[in-house]
C-alpha positions as YAML, in Angstrom:
chain: A
units: angstrom
residues:
- id: 1
  name: MET
  ca: [24.33, -11.73, -13.20]
- id: 2
  name: ILE
  ca: [23.13, -10.69, -9.49]
- id: 3
  name: SER
  ca: [20.74, -12.77, -7.74]
- id: 4
  name: ASP
  ca: [17.50, -11.47, -6.77]
- id: 5
  name: THR
  ca: [18.56, -11.77, -2.88]
- id: 6
  name: THR
  ca: [21.28, -9.20, -3.07]
- id: 7
  name: TRP
  ca: [19.34, -6.87, -5.13]
- id: 8
  name: ILE
  ca: [16.81, -6.77, -1.83]
- id: 9
  name: ARG
  ca: [19.62, -6.94, 0.59]
- id: 10
  name: GLN
  ca: [21.29, -3.72, -1.12]
- id: 11
  name: GLU
  ca: [17.46, -2.13, -0.95]
- id: 12
  name: LEU
  ca: [16.77, -2.82, 2.74]
- id: 13
  name: PRO
  ca: [18.44, 0.15, 4.09]
- id: 14
  name: ASP
  ca: [16.37, 2.30, 1.65]
- id: 15
  name: VAL
  ca: [13.18, 0.21, 2.70]
- id: 16
  name: ALA
  ca: [14.16, 1.23, 6.70]
- id: 17
  name: ARG
  ca: [14.14, 5.04, 5.54]
- id: 18
  name: LEU
  ca: [10.67, 4.08, 3.96]
- id: 19
  name: PHE
  ca: [9.64, 2.76, 7.42]
- id: 20
  name: GLU
  ca: [11.34, 5.54, 9.48]
- id: 21
  name: ASP
  ca: [9.11, 7.97, 6.87]
- id: 22
  name: GLU
  ca: [6.01, 6.16, 7.48]
- id: 23
  name: CYS
  ca: [6.30, 6.11, 11.38]
- id: 24
  name: ARG
  ca: [7.67, 9.16, 11.81]
- id: 25
  name: THR
  ca: [4.18, 10.77, 10.21]
- id: 26
  name: GLU
  ca: [1.47, 8.44, 11.40]
- id: 27
  name: SER
  ca: [2.87, 9.12, 14.59]
- id: 28
  name: GLU
  ca: [2.49, 12.60, 13.88]
- id: 29
  name: TYR
  ca: [-0.78, 12.63, 12.90]
- id: 30
  name: ARG
  ca: [-1.87, 9.78, 15.70]
- id: 31
  name: GLY
  ca: [-0.15, 11.96, 18.60]
- id: 32
  name: ARG
  ca: [1.79, 8.78, 19.89]
- id: 33
  name: PRO
  ca: [4.30, 6.64, 18.84]
- id: 34
  name: VAL
  ca: [3.90, 4.03, 15.79]
- id: 35
  name: ASN
  ca: [6.09, 1.07, 14.61]
- id: 36
  name: GLU
  ca: [6.75, -0.47, 11.96]
- id: 37
  name: HIS
  ca: [4.91, -3.35, 12.47]
- id: 38
  name: ASP
  ca: [1.12, -1.20, 12.39]
- id: 39
  name: PRO
  ca: [-1.15, -1.80, 9.82]
- id: 40
  name: VAL
  ca: [-1.29, 1.68, 8.30]
- id: 41
  name: VAL
  ca: [2.82, 2.23, 8.36]
- id: 42
  name: ARG
  ca: [2.92, -1.39, 6.49]
- id: 43
  name: THR
  ca: [0.14, -0.44, 3.69]
- id: 44
  name: ARG
  ca: [1.83, 2.64, 3.19]
- id: 45
  name: VAL
  ca: [5.13, 1.22, 2.64]
- id: 46
  name: ALA
  ca: [3.72, -1.36, 0.38]
- id: 47
  name: ASP
  ca: [2.07, 1.50, -1.76]
- id: 48
  name: ARG
  ca: [5.02, 3.57, -2.28]
- id: 49
  name: LEU
  ca: [7.45, 0.78, -3.22]
- id: 50
  name: LEU
  ca: [4.52, -0.67, -5.73]
- id: 51
  name: ASN
  ca: [3.93, 2.75, -7.01]
- id: 52
  name: GLY
  ca: [7.65, 3.50, -7.88]
- id: 53
  name: ALA
  ca: [10.04, 3.61, -5.05]
- id: 54
  name: GLY
  ca: [11.25, 0.22, -5.97]
- id: 55
  name: GLU
  ca: [12.24, 1.50, -9.21]
- id: 56
  name: ARG
  ca: [14.21, 4.48, -8.25]
- id: 57
  name: ILE
  ca: [16.26, 2.56, -5.64]
- id: 58
  name: ARG
  ca: [17.15, 0.23, -8.21]
- id: 59
  name: ARG
  ca: [17.99, 3.50, -10.59]
- id: 60
  name: ARG
  ca: [19.94, 4.86, -7.99]
- id: 61
  name: MET
  ca: [21.93, 2.14, -7.02]
- id: 62
  name: ILE
  ca: [22.56, 1.21, -10.42]
- id: 63
  name: ARG
  ca: [24.03, 5.01, -11.07]
- id: 64
  name: ARG
  ca: [25.94, 4.48, -7.93]
- id: 65
  name: GLY
  ca: [27.56, 1.22, -9.97]
- id: 66
  name: VAL
  ca: [26.60, -0.93, -7.06]
- id: 67
  name: PHE
  ca: [25.10, -3.32, -9.31]
- id: 68
  name: PRO
  ca: [25.41, -3.24, -13.51]
- id: 69
  name: GLU
  ca: [22.02, -2.79, -15.35]
- id: 70
  name: THR
  ca: [20.55, -6.05, -16.12]
- id: 71
  name: GLU
  ca: [18.88, -6.92, -19.33]
...
């Protein structure tokens, strides 16, 4: 069985891309740079992960053969 830590480490690049997307979007909206620590950015990333992005990331990794399917 694969540990939760392994799953999380493998998902980090995809989560980083979510942060980049949200930083870029919020920066465009505000007209100035915004970093990943901004509360609006953090909330949007959390919402995206909780609303299905996390599950899509896992399914993509399973399809790529990075991890076997779990129970």
